[in-house]
C-alpha positions in Angstrom: 38.6 17.3 -22.9 37.7 19.2 -20.0 40.0 18.7 -17.0 39.8 19.5 -13.3 43.3 19.8 -12.0 44.0 19.7 -8.2 47.6 20.2 -6.8 48.4 17.6 -4.2 51.4 17.6 -2.2 53.4 15.1 -4.3 51.1 14.5 -7.2 48.4 16.0 -9.5 45.1 14.3 -10.1 43.3 14.7 -13.1 39.5 13.9 -13.3 38.4 13.5 -16.8 34.7 12.7 -18.0 33.5 9.1 -17.6 32.2 7.6 -20.9 29.2 5.4 -20.6 29.4 3.9 -23.8 26.3 3.4 -26.0 23.5 1.8 -23.9 20.7 2.0 -26.4 19.5 -0.5 -29.0 17.1 0.2 -31.6 13.8 -1.7 -30.8 11.4 -3.2 -33.0 8.6 -3.0 -30.6 5.6 -0.7 -30.8 5.2 0.5 -34.2 2.5 3.1 -33.8 3.6 6.7 -32.8 1.8 9.9 -32.1 4.7 11.9 -33.3 5.8 11.2 -37.0 9.5 11.5 -36.1 10.1 9.0 -33.5 11.7 5.7 -32.7 11.9 3.3 -30.0 15.0 2.2 -28.2 16.0 -0.4 -25.6 18.2 1.0 -22.7 20.7 -0.6 -20.6 19.1 1.0 -17.7 21.2 -0.6 -14.9 24.4 0.4 -16.5 23.4 4.1 -17.2 22.0 4.3 -13.5 25.3 3.2 -12.1 27.1 5.9 -14.1 24.7 8.9 -13.6 23.9 8.2 -9.8 27.5 7.9 -9.0 28.4 11.0 -11.0 29.8 13.8 -9.3 31.4 15.3 -12.2 30.9 14.9 -16.1 29.8 11.9 -17.9 29.9 11.4 -21.6 26.9 9.4 -22.9 25.5 8.7 -26.4 21.9 9.9 -26.8 19.4 8.3 -29.2 17.9 10.3 -32.3 14.5 9.7 -33.9 16.2 8.6 -37.2 18.2 6.0 -35.4 21.5 7.5 -35.2 23.2 8.7 -32.0 24.9 11.9 -30.5 27.7 12.0 -27.7 26.8 14.4 -25.0 28.6 15.5 -22.1 26.3 15.6 -19.0 27.0 17.6 -15.8 25.2 17.3 -12.4 22.8 20.5 -12.0 20.6 21.6 -9.0 16.8 21.6 -9.3 16.0 20.6 -5.8 17.6 22.3 -2.8 20.5 20.6 -1.1 18.4 19.4 1.7 15.6 18.0 -0.5 18.0 16.5 -2.8 19.4 14.2 0.2 15.9 13.1 1.0 15.7 11.8 -2.6 18.9 10.5 -3.4 17.5 8.4 -6.2 16.6 11.7 -8.2 19.5 13.2 -10.2 19.4 16.3 -12.9 21.9 17.3 -15.3 22.7 19.8 -17.9 24.6 18.7 -21.2 26.0 19.8 -24.5 27.0 17.8 -27.7 30.7 17.4 -27.9 30.8 17.8 -31.6 28.6 20.8 -31.5 28.3 22.7 -28.3 25.6 25.0 -29.3 23.4 21.9 -29.1 22.4 21.8 -25.4 20.1 20.0 -23.1 18.5 19.2 -19.7 18.1 15.6 -18.2 17.0 13.8 -15.3 17.0 10.2 -13.9 14.9 8.8 -11.3 12.4 5.9 -10.4 10.5 6.4 -13.4 13.3 6.4 -15.7 15.6 8.7 -17.8 14.1 11.9 -19.4 15.9 14.3 -21.8 15.2 17.3 -24.0 17.8 18.8 -26.3 18.3 20.4 -29.5 19.7 19.4 -32.8 19.9 22.6 -34.6 16.4 24.2 -34.6 15.1 20.8 -34.0 14.1 19.9 -30.2 14.4 16.2 -29.5 12.9 14.6 -26.4 13.7 11.1 -24.8 10.7 9.7 -22.7 10.5 6.0 -21.1 7.3 4.3 -22.1 5.5 1.9 -19.7 7.2 -1.1 -21.0 10.4 -1.8 -18.7 13.4 -0.3 -20.4 11.6 0.9 -23.6 12.1 4.4 -24.7 10.8 6.8 -27.1 13.1 9.4 -29.0 11.0 11.9 -31.1 11.2 15.3 -32.3 8.9 18.1 -31.6 6.2 18.1 -33.9 6.0 20.7 -36.8 3.0 22.8 -37.0 1.5 21.0 -39.7 1.6 17.6 -38.0 0.4 18.5 -34.5 -2.6 16.7 -33.3 -5.0 18.2 -30.8 -3.0 17.5 -27.7 -3.8 20.5 -25.8 -6.8 20.4 -23.2 -8.3 23.2 -21.5 -11.2 25.1 -20.1 -9.4 28.3 -19.3 -11.2 30.6 -16.7 -10.4 34.4 -16.0 -11.5 35.0 -12.6 -11.6 38.7 -12.4 -12.5 41.4 -14.9 -9.2 42.9 -16.2 -10.9 45.8 -17.7 -11.7 47.0 -14.2 -8.3 46.4 -12.6 -5.7 46.3 -15.2 -5.5 49.9 -16.2 -3.3 51.2 -13.4 -1.9 47.9 -12.4 -0.3 46.8 -15.6 1.2 50.1 -16.4 4.2 49.4 -14.7 4.7 46.0 -16.9 3.3 47.4 -20.3 6.1 49.9 -20.7 8.8 48.7 -23.1 12.0 47.9 -21.2 15.3 49.3 -22.5 17.2 45.9 -21.9 20.6 47.4 -21.2 19.1 49.4 -18.3 18.1 46.4 -16.3 20.6 44.8 -14.0 22.5 42.0 -15.6 21.6 39.5 -12.7 20.9 35.7 -12.5 17.8 35.1 -10.4 17.2 31.9 -8.4 13.6 31.4 -7.1 12.7 29.1 -4.6 9.6 27.5 -5.9 6.9 25.4 -3.8 4.9 23.0 -5.8 2.0 21.6 -4.1 0.2 18.5 -5.9 -3.4 17.3 -5.7 -4.1 13.5 -4.9 -5.1 13.2 -8.4 -1.8 14.5 -9.8 0.0 12.2 -7.4 -2.0 9.1 -8.5 -1.1 10.0 -12.1 2.5 9.8 -11.3 2.8 6.8 -9.4 1.3 7.5 -5.9 4.3 7.6 -3.9 6.2 10.7 -2.6 9.4 9.6 -4.8 7.5 9.2 -7.9 5.7 12.4 -7.5 8.9 14.2 -6.6 10.6 13.1 -9.8 7.6 14.3 -11.8 8.0 17.7 -10.2 12.0 17.5 -11.0 11.4 16.6 -14.4 9.0 19.6 -14.7 11.2 22.0 -13.1 13.9 20.9 -15.1 12.2 21.6 -18.4 10.9 25.2 -16.8 14.4 25.9 -16.1 15.5 25.1 -19.8 13.2 27.9 -21.0 13.5 30.4 -17.9 17.1 30.1 -17.9 17.8 30.7 -21.6 15.2 33.6 -21.9 15.3 35.5 -18.5 18.6 34.3 -16.9 16.2 32.7 -14.1 15.8 29.3 -12.6 13.6 27.8 -10.0 14.6 25.4 -7.2 12.2 23.3 -5.2 12.2 24.1 -1.7 13.5 21.9 1.2 10.3 20.8 2.5 8.4 20.4 -0.9 7.8 16.8 0.0 5.4 18.1 2.6 3.3 19.7 0.0 2.9 16.3 -1.8 -0.7 14.9 -1.4 -1.2 11.1 -2.2 -4.9 10.6 -1.8 -7.6 12.5 -3.7 -9.9 11.6 -0.8 -7.9 13.2 2.0 -6.0 16.0 0.3 -7.3 19.5 1.1 -8.1 20.4 -2.5 -11.0 20.2 -5.0 -8.7 19.8 -8.0 -10.5 22.7 -9.6 -9.5 26.7 -10.1 -11.2 27.2 -6.6 -8.0 25.8 -5.0 -6.4 29.1 -5.9 -8.4 30.7 -2.9 -6.8 28.2 -0.1 -3.4 27.5 -1.7 -1.4 30.1 0.1 -2.8 29.0 3.5 -2.1 25.4 2.9 1.5 26.2 1.7 1.9 28.6 4.6 0.8 26.4 7.1 2.9 23.2 6.1 6.4 24.9 5.1 6.1 28.6 6.3 5.5 31.7 4.5 9.2 32.8 4.4 10.4 29.5 3.0 9.4 30.0 -0.5 9.5 32.8 -3.3 6.6 31.5 -5.6 4.0 28.7 -4.9 2.1 26.7 -7.5 -0.4 23.9 -7.3 -0.5 21.1 -10.1 -3.4 18.7 -10.6 -5.5 17.0 -13.3 -8.4 19.4 -13.6 -8.3 21.1 -16.9 -6.8 24.7 -17.5 -5.2 27.0 -15.3 -5.4 30.2 -13.1 -2.9 32.6 -11.7 -2.4 35.7 -9.8 -0.6 38.6 -11.7 2.8 39.9 -10.6 2.4 38.0 -7.3 6.0 36.5 -6.9 7.5 38.0 -3.7 4.2 39.2 -2.4 1.8 37.9 0.2 -0.2 36.5 -2.8 3.0 34.4 -4.3 1.2 31.2 -4.2 -1.6 32.2 -6.2 -1.0 29.8 -9.2 -2.5 26.5 -10.2 -2.2 24.3 -13.4 -4.3 21.4 -14.2 -4.6 18.7 -17.1 -5.8 15.2 -17.4 -2.3 14.2 -18.8 -0.1 16.3 -16.8 3.2 15.5 -18.3 5.6 16.4 -21.2 5.7 20.0 -23.3 1.7 20.0 -23.6 1.5 20.4 -19.8 5.1 21.9 -18.8 5.2 24.5 -21.5 1.7 25.2 -22.6 0.2 25.4 -19.1 3.0 25.5 -16.2 5.1 27.8 -18.0 2.2 30.3 -18.8 0.7 30.3 -15.7 4.2 30.9 -13.9 4.5 33.7 -16.6 1.6 35.4 -15.1 3.0 35.3 -11.8 6.0 37.0 -12.9 3.9 39.7 -14.7 3.5 38.3 -18.1 0.1 39.0 -19.9 -1.5 37.1 -22.8 0.1 37.9 -26.1 -2.7 36.7 -28.5 -4.9 39.1 -30.6 -7.7 36.4 -31.5 -11.0 36.2 -30.1 -12.2 32.8 -31.0 -12.8 29.9 -28.9 -11.0 30.0 -25.5 -9.4 33.5 -26.8 -12.9 35.0 -26.2 -12.7 37.2 -23.0 -9.0 36.6 -22.4 -7.2 39.1 -24.6 -5.0 41.6 -23.1 -5.3 44.6 -25.4 -1.8 46.3 -24.4 -0.1 42.9 -25.1 -1.9 41.3 -28.0 1.2 41.4 -30.2 0.5 38.0 -32.0 -2.2 37.2 -34.6 -4.7 34.6 -33.9 -4.1 32.5 -31.0 -0.3 33.1 -30.8 2.3 30.7 -30.8 4.7 31.8 -27.9 4.2 30.6 -24.2 1.8 33.3 -23.4 -0.6 32.7 -26.3 -3.4 30.3 -26.4 -2.4 27.9 -28.9 -4.6 24.8 -29.6 -7.8 26.3 -27.8 -8.9 29.3 -29.9 -10.7 27.0 -32.7 -10.4 28.5 -36.1 -7.7 31.0 -34.9 -5.3 28.4 -33.8 -1.9 29.0 -35.3 -0.8 25.4 -34.1 -1.7 23.0 -31.6 0.9 23.6 -29.0 3.1 26.5 -27.8 6.8 26.9 -28.9 8.9 26.8 -25.9 10.1 30.6 -26.0 8.5 33.9 -24.9 7.6 36.7 -27.1 9.8 39.8 -26.5 6.9 41.8 -24.9 6.5 38.9 -22.2 10.5 39.2 -21.7 9.8 43.1 -21.3 7.1 42.6 -18.5 9.0 39.7 -16.7 12.4 41.5 -16.7 11.0 44.6 -15.5 8.7 42.9 -12.7 11.6 40.7 -11.6 14.6 43.1 -11.7 12.9 46.4 -11.0 9.6 45.7 -9.4 8.5 43.5 -6.6 10.1 40.4 -8.0 13.4 42.0 -6.9 12.6 41.6 -3.3 13.1 38.1 -3.0 15.2 35.1 -4.5 18.8 35.1 -5.1 20.2 37.8 -7.4 23.8 37.5 -8.6 25.7 39.5 -10.9 26.5 37.5 -14.2 29.7 37.8 -16.0 28.2 36.8 -19.2 27.2 39.8 -21.3 24.2 39.9 -23.3 24.8 40.2 -27.2 24.8 43.7 -29.0 22.2 43.8 -31.8 21.6 45.8 -34.8 18.3 45.7 -36.5 19.2 47.7 -39.2 18.0 51.1 -40.5 14.2 51.6 -41.5 13.1 51.3 -45.0 10.0 52.3 -47.0 8.4 49.7 -49.2 5.0 49.4 -51.3 2.0 47.5 -49.9 1.3 43.8 -51.1 5.0 43.3 -51.4 7.4 40.7 -49.8 10.7 42.1 -48.0 13.8 40.8 -46.3 14.6 41.8 -42.9 18.3 41.5 -42.2 20.1 42.4 -38.9 23.4 41.7 -37.1 24.7 40.7 -33.7 27.8 40.0 -31.9 28.7 38.4 -28.6 31.6 39.2 -26.5 32.0 35.7 -25.3 31.7 34.2 -28.7 28.5 32.2 -27.8 26.3 30.9 -30.6 23.5 32.9 -31.2 19.9 32.4 -32.3 17.6 35.1 -34.0 13.9 36.0 -33.8 12.3 38.7 -35.9 9.0 39.9 -34.2 6.4 42.1 -35.4 5.6 44.7 -32.6 2.3 46.3 -33.4 -0.8 46.6 -31.6 -4.4 47.1 -33.2 -8.1 46.0 -32.9 -8.8 42.3 -32.1 -9.6 40.0 -34.8 -12.6 38.1 -34.4 -11.8 35.2 -36.7 -9.5 33.8 -39.1 -10.6 36.0 -42.0 -10.1 39.0 -40.1 -6.4 38.1 -39.3 -5.7 37.8 -43.1 -7.0 41.6 -43.7 -4.7 44.4 -43.0 -6.9 47.0 -41.2 -3.8 49.4 -41.1 -3.2 48.5 -37.4 -3.3 45.0 -36.2 -0.4 42.7 -36.2 0.0 40.7 -39.5 2.9 38.3 -39.1 3.2 35.6 -36.5 6.6 34.7 -34.6 8.8 31.6 -35.6 11.1 29.7 -33.4 14.7 31.1 -33.3 16.9 30.5 -36.1 20.7 30.5 -36.5 20.5 33.4 -39.1 19.4 37.1 -38.4 17.5 37.1 -41.5 13.4 36.6 -42.0 11.7 36.8 -45.3 8.1 38.2 -45.1 6.2 36.2 -45.7 8.0 32.8 -45.8 9.7 31.7 -49.1 7.9 28.7 -49.2 4.5 30.6 -49.4 5.8 32.9 -51.9 6.7 30.0 -54.1 3.6 28.3 -53.9 1.5 31.8 -54.2 -0.4 31.1 -51.1 0.4 32.5 -47.7 0.0 30.3 -44.4 -2.4 31.4 -41.7 -0.6 33.8 -39.5 1.0 36.1 -42.0 -0.8 38.5 -44.5 0.5 41.0 -46.8 0.2 44.8 -45.8 -2.2 46.3 -48.0 -2.6 49.9 -46.4 -0.3 52.8 -45.9 1.1 52.2 -42.3 4.2 51.4 -40.3 5.3 48.0 -39.2 7.5 47.9 -36.2 9.9 44.8 -36.0 12.2 43.7 -32.9 15.1 41.5 -33.8 15.5 39.6 -30.7 18.9 37.8 -30.2 19.5 35.1 -27.5 23.1 33.8 -26.4 21.2 30.8 -25.1 23.0 31.2 -21.9 20.5 33.8 -20.5 21.6 36.8 -22.3 18.9 38.3 -24.5 18.9 41.6 -26.2 17.1 43.5 -29.1 16.9 46.2 -31.4 14.1 47.9 -33.4 13.5 48.9 -37.0 10.5 50.1 -38.9 8.9 49.4 -42.3 6.9 52.1 -43.6 4.4 50.8 -46.3 2.9 52.8 -48.9 -0.6 51.7 -50.3 -0.4 50.3 -53.7 -3.1 48.2 -55.6 -0.8 45.8 -57.2 2.3 45.8 -55.4 6.0 45.3 -56.8 5.6 41.9 -58.7 7.1 40.1 -61.6 4.7 39.9 -64.6 6.9 38.0 -67.2 8.2 35.3 -67.2 5.1 33.2 -65.6 4.5 29.6 -65.1 3.7 28.8 -68.8 6.8 30.7 -69.9 9.4 28.5 -72.2 12.9 30.2 -72.7 14.8 28.7 -75.8 16.4 31.7 -77.2 19.6 33.6 -75.8 17.7 37.0 -75.5 14.6 37.0 -73.2 12.2 39.9 -72.1 11.8 40.2 -68.3 8.9 42.5 -67.3 7.7 43.6 -63.8 5.2 46.1 -62.3 7.2 48.7 -60.3 4.3 49.8 -58.2 5.7 53.6 -58.5 8.7 52.6 -56.6 11.3 54.5 -58.7 9.5 57.5 -57.6 9.2 59.1 -54.0 8.7 58.2 -51.4 10.2 54.8 -51.9 12.7 55.9 -54.4 14.1 52.9 -55.7 16.3 53.6 -58.8 18.1 50.3 -59.4 17.1 46.6 -59.0 18.8 43.3 -59.3 17.5 40.1 -61.2 18.4 36.5 -59.9 17.7 33.1 -61.2 17.0 30.0 -59.5 17.5 26.6 -61.4 16.0 24.5 -58.5 12.4 25.6 -57.9 13.5 28.6 -55.7 15.5 27.0 -53.1 18.5 29.0 -54.3 19.1 32.3 -56.3 22.6 31.7 -57.4 22.5 33.1 -60.8 22.9 36.7 -61.2 21.0 37.8 -64.5 21.6 41.7 -64.0 22.7 43.9 -61.3 21.8 47.6 -60.5 19.7 47.9 -63.7 17.1 50.8 -64.1 13.9 49.9 -62.3 11.7 50.8 -65.3 9.7 47.6 -65.5 11.7 46.1 -68.4 15.0 44.2 -69.3 16.4 41.7 -72.0 18.4 39.2 -70.4 21.2 37.4 -72.2 21.6 33.7 -71.3 24.2 31.1 -71.9 23.8 27.3 -71.3 21.2 27.3 -68.9 18.9 24.1 -69.0 16.1 23.7 -66.3 12.3 23.0 -65.8 12.4 24.4 -62.6 13.3 28.2 -63.2 12.2 30.9 -60.8 13.1 34.6 -61.1 13.5 37.0 -58.3 13.6 40.9 -58.8 14.9 42.8 -55.6 15.4 46.5 -55.1 19.3 47.1 -55.1 19.1 49.5 -52.2 15.9 48.3 -50.2 14.5 45.4 -48.7 11.5 44.6 -50.8 11.7 41.9 -53.7 9.2 39.8 -55.9 9.3 36.3 -57.3 7.5 35.2 -60.4 4.5 33.3 -60.3 5.5 29.6 -61.0 8.4 27.3 -62.1 9.1 27.9 -65.8 11.4 26.1 -68.2 14.9 27.6 -69.9 16.3 25.4 -72.8 19.5 27.7 -73.8 22.6 26.2 -75.2 23.4 22.4 -75.5 26.2 22.3 -72.9 29.3 20.1 -73.2 27.4 16.8 -72.5 24.1 17.4 -74.4 25.0 14.9 -77.0 24.2 11.9 -75.0 20.9 11.4 -73.3 21.2 10.6 -69.6 20.1 7.2 -68.6 18.6 6.3 -65.0 20.1 2.9 -63.9 18.7 2.4 -60.3 17.8 4.3 -57.2 18.4 4.7 -53.3 15.7 3.1 -51.2 13.1 5.4 -50.5 10.8 4.9 -47.5 8.3 7.3 -45.8 5.6 7.2 -43.5 1.7 7.3 -44.4 0.4 10.8 -44.9 4.0 12.1 -45.3 5.6 13.7 -48.6 8.6 13.4 -50.0 10.9 15.3 -52.2 12.8 13.6 -55.0 16.3 14.8 -55.4 19.0 13.8 -58.4 21.0 12.1 -55.6 18.1 9.6 -54.9 18.8 8.2 -58.6 21.6 6.3 -60.1 23.0 6.9 -63.5 25.0 5.0 -66.2 27.6 7.6 -66.3 28.9 10.2 -64.1 28.2 13.1 -66.5 26.2 15.9 -64.9 22.3 16.0 -65.1 20.5 19.0 -64.7 17.0 18.3 -63.5 14.5 15.8 -63.1 10.7 15.7 -63.7 8.1 13.4 -62.0 5.2 12.2 -63.9 1.6 11.8 -62.9 0.3 8.3 -61.5 -2.1 6.6 -59.2 -2.5 7.2 -55.6 -0.3 10.2 -55.3 -0.2 13.9 -56.4 2.9 16.0 -57.3 4.0 19.7 -56.4 6.9 20.1 -58.6 9.2 17.3 -57.3 7.5 16.8 -54.0 5.6 13.5 -53.8 2.4 13.7 -51.9 0.7 10.2 -51.5 -3.1 9.7 -51.1 -4.4 10.2 -47.9 -4.2 7.1 -45.7 -2.3 5.1 -48.6 0.3 2.5 -47.6 2.3 0.1 -50.0 4.6 0.5 -52.7 4.2 3.7 -55.3 5.8 3.3 -58.8 6.3 6.8 -60.1 7.7 7.5 -63.6 10.7 9.8 -63.4 12.8 11.3 -66.2 16.0 13.5 -66.2 17.4 16.1 -68.5 20.7 17.2 -69.6 20.9 20.0 -72.0 17.9 19.4 -74.4 17.9 15.6 -74.1 15.6 13.7 -71.6 16.1 10.2 -70.5 13.7 7.1 -70.9 11.2 7.2 -67.9 12.3 5.1 -64.9 9.8 3.5 -62.5 10.8 4.9 -59.1 9.7 2.7 -56.2 8.7 4.3 -52.8 7.7 2.3 -49.9 5.0 4.0 -47.7 4.6 2.4 -44.2 1.5 2.6 -42.4 0.9 5.1 -39.3 -1.9 5.0 -37.0 -4.3 8.0 -37.7 -6.0 9.6 -34.9 -9.5 9.3 -34.7 -11.6 12.4 -35.7 -13.9 14.0 -33.0 -16.8 16.2 -33.9 -18.5 18.7 -31.8 -21.8 17.6 -30.2 -24.9 19.6 -28.9 -27.4 18.3 -26.6 -30.5 19.6 -24.9 -31.5 18.6 -21.4 -34.3 19.4 -18.9 -33.9 21.7 -16.1 -32.2 19.7 -13.1 -31.7 16.8 -15.6 -29.8 14.0 -13.5 -27.8 11.0 -15.0 -28.8 11.7 -18.7 -26.7 9.2 -21.0 -25.6 11.2 -24.0 -24.0 9.3 -26.8 -21.1 11.8 -27.6 -19.4 9.1 -29.8 -22.2 8.8 -32.4 -20.4 11.3 -35.0 -16.8 10.4 -34.3 -15.0 8.3 -36.6 -11.8 6.5 -37.2 -10.0 6.2 -40.8 -8.4 3.0 -39.8 -11.5 1.5 -38.4 -10.3 1.4 -34.7 -12.8 1.3 -32.2 -13.2 4.8 -30.6 -13.6 5.2 -26.8 -14.1 8.0 -24.7 -10.7 8.7 -22.9 -11.6 11.6 -20.7 -14.0 14.6 -20.1 -12.7 18.0 -19.2 -15.7 19.3 -17.3 -15.1 22.1 -14.6 -18.8 23.1 -14.0 -20.7 22.5 -10.6 -22.8 19.7 -12.0 -21.4 16.2 -13.0 -20.3 14.5 -16.3 -18.6 11.1 -16.0 -17.8 8.1 -18.7 -20.1 5.2 -18.1 -20.6 2.0 -20.5 -18.7 4.1 -23.4 -21.2 7.2 -23.0 -21.4 10.4 -21.0 -23.7 10.5 -18.2 -24.6 14.1 -17.4 -26.1 15.8 -14.6 -27.1 19.7 -14.7 -25.9 21.9 -12.0 -28.4 22.8 -9.2 -30.7 26.0 -9.9 -28.9 26.3 -13.3 -30.2 27.1 -16.9 -28.3 28.2 -19.9 -25.4 26.5 -21.6 -22.4 24.4 -20.5 -19.4 24.0 -22.8 -16.6 21.7 -22.1 -14.1 19.1 -24.0 -13.8 15.4 -24.3 -11.1 13.3 -25.3 -11.3 10.2 -27.6 -8.7 7.5 -28.4 -8.6 4.7 -30.9 -6.6 2.6 -28.3 -3.3 2.8 -30.4 -2.0 6.0 -29.3 -4.1 8.0 -31.5 -6.3 10.7 -29.7 -8.5 13.8 -30.4 -11.0 16.0 -28.8 -14.2 17.9 -29.6 -16.5 20.3 -27.8 -19.7 19.4 -26.0 -22.5 22.1 -25.7 -25.2 20.9 -23.3 -28.1 23.5 -23.2 -30.1 23.1 -19.9 -33.7 24.1 -20.3 -35.4 27.0 -18.2 -36.9 26.0 -14.9 -40.5 25.0 -15.8 -41.5 26.2 -12.2 -39.4 29.5 -11.3 -39.4 30.8 -7.7 -40.7 34.6 -7.6 -37.7 37.0 -8.2 -36.7 38.4 -4.6 -33.9 40.4 -6.2 -31.0 38.1 -5.2 -28.2 37.4 -7.7 -28.5 34.1 -9.1 -25.5 31.7 -9.4 -23.9 31.4 -12.7 -22.6 27.9 -12.6 -21.5 27.2 -16.3 -18.3 25.5 -16.9 -16.7 28.5 -18.8 -16.7 30.9 -16.2 -18.3 32.8 -13.3 -19.1 36.4 -12.3 -17.1 37.5 -9.5 -17.9 40.6 -7.3 -15.1 43.2 -7.4 -15.3 44.6 -4.0 -13.2 47.3 -2.3 -10.6 44.6 -1.1 -10.0 43.3 -4.7 -9.3 46.8 -5.3 -7.1 47.6 -2.6 -5.1 44.5 -3.0 -4.7 45.1 -6.6 -4.8 41.4 -7.3 -5.7 40.2 -10.9 -5.9 36.5 -11.9 -5.4 35.3 -15.4 -5.6 31.7 -17.0 
């Protein structure tokens, strides 16, 4: 237990953490969740508030998990507001914390007039605790997996200036790869000034205190990411309350991207130019815009972010962290060109396939090239290179508080480079050490630039240059299988990974975090040699049944036994659980000649998978499907096993469940080798994974058998309860044509939108950024075209089913040509569409070297 000892004249005082007890109770209220992994809790808020508000030292508190369990965290006061600002808002407190049973699980927390907020990790899963609208009701939920995420992100991103004219010389400084150890080992605190539009203030309660609480929650979350990835934090400035505008009618802002042109003037006039290092405006207009490398400069307040729902990670990470990244010198990392990615790709930073998945990507708004719906809360290593160099060697080092850090960065070894055949899987393995013994996390990232990809199909084809492999959240192991094992087992690659099929060099960087601001990396290369088939297993296949002790194994060597690969020996491994583990070594360092006769003893499984890997290289192959082995009776094979019962099995609608032997009960304690599920109504099977029919809820009865040796049990009717979950409505894109100068045209954009559950669909919001008008009236969209405009306007709208489910689609409105055009006098026409406009790049822009990005 942590103790603070103070020597006193006659005694010793020991301060120990206060234990707040378990103040949470599972609530039966509100069954509909946007997040699959979520649970509602009742909180004894008054007691929690009394403990945390009075805390000047550590407090131990139970935190609720989405599965109904609790973990004990130790919370310590932290600083997000300047000391003077914190004194103005004594009812807002912030904390950092760690789990007592596993200190590598850390988090950030805050308490204010809107309640208690928390974000913390459990292993590689991010857990959030948010207050609901009902008093003392809270939701604990897990960050949605990529396959479950709905369309949360809203945007109409705009790039104000043409990068191709300005970026070349301006960005050379930021594009150079940084030698991490050459940078100062410093911790940076930047004073941040957040201004708010009146619309943002009204969304967050309409008082200075409630809006400040929302800003504190946001900065607390930003610090969680920037502290871990860059040893950098933001502190709200002393007079930040003067920048909170409560009334949309009287604030100085239009709640659009045009506010970026007046923001510096407003902030400087209210709190003084020297009182902050970086400025930003938050509002409810969709999208974001920011100056590039402006922190510490006269343009340091060039940053705005807006969303119709300015809260939670969909706003704090996808938008605010992204735009602040631009202000610190990070460019877009996506390589796609579909949807909003069009025109916003940065060719010298496009290291991620498709939309990208890291903070500087464009997740969720690149149409078919979306890798997922929302950004993962970490930066690509290229973004870290850019921001580190700017903040520690560029203009960013001229302001803020820079302190030498005692914590050292991990030392990283990515390993030697290898040569492999094309169309073949491989395993990246590195090592890292940390002087302080911190728990490390690892992320392998491909680091190749190439031509842009126009669509999903191009992302799946190797042109010899462009990036093929997306990045994934950091893990606890310095290993990455390329592609993922789950894709190799099912024989189909997920979007964002594609086999290298040409002769090329794949560059990889192993990025290692100590999760305390220490980040380091090392590089290695995979040289790929073109081959038509790749290194692959040809026998056994999914139809094979092995019943004899001796079995022939065959594989296509792809010429790997010869130069330049020169793999002379291979190992053969066997899995009896469908490829989850390859624990049985069939052969070691045998000749790589494409054929081997294996000798087997007492192996009985219907889920066999075979792996052949080069003994002295990183490439390997998995056979094409599960096959059956029935060799040897085994000690218990004379008696057939009998299933006598089961555990309670319950899953949510539209989820899936993998059935395990541990889910069943047997007549004896004799070992059982495997189980097999049988087909039935309202579900499909993928080996032992059961997938209920879409939207089905009720009780499934699934016949299951188990085997011991060659003997199989009688079928048992396994019962699985499927609980109903609200489905999000389906939103379909709309196209309309209106007359030139049309006014108040009613458009029925809901006519092609549906809801699987039969819920009434309503328009929740319209993300219109043009110079006309688009408002919701009586369930329809009422549109007025911009003055003197013809062409297309494209924007998004959000629908809701009234039960927590929402979705969005795109509206395209074609405004007809002016039937009575005025004679052309040579003047430029105003392009008023909602996706962007042309800016004249005059001498002033070139001299000031400003670049603005969305």
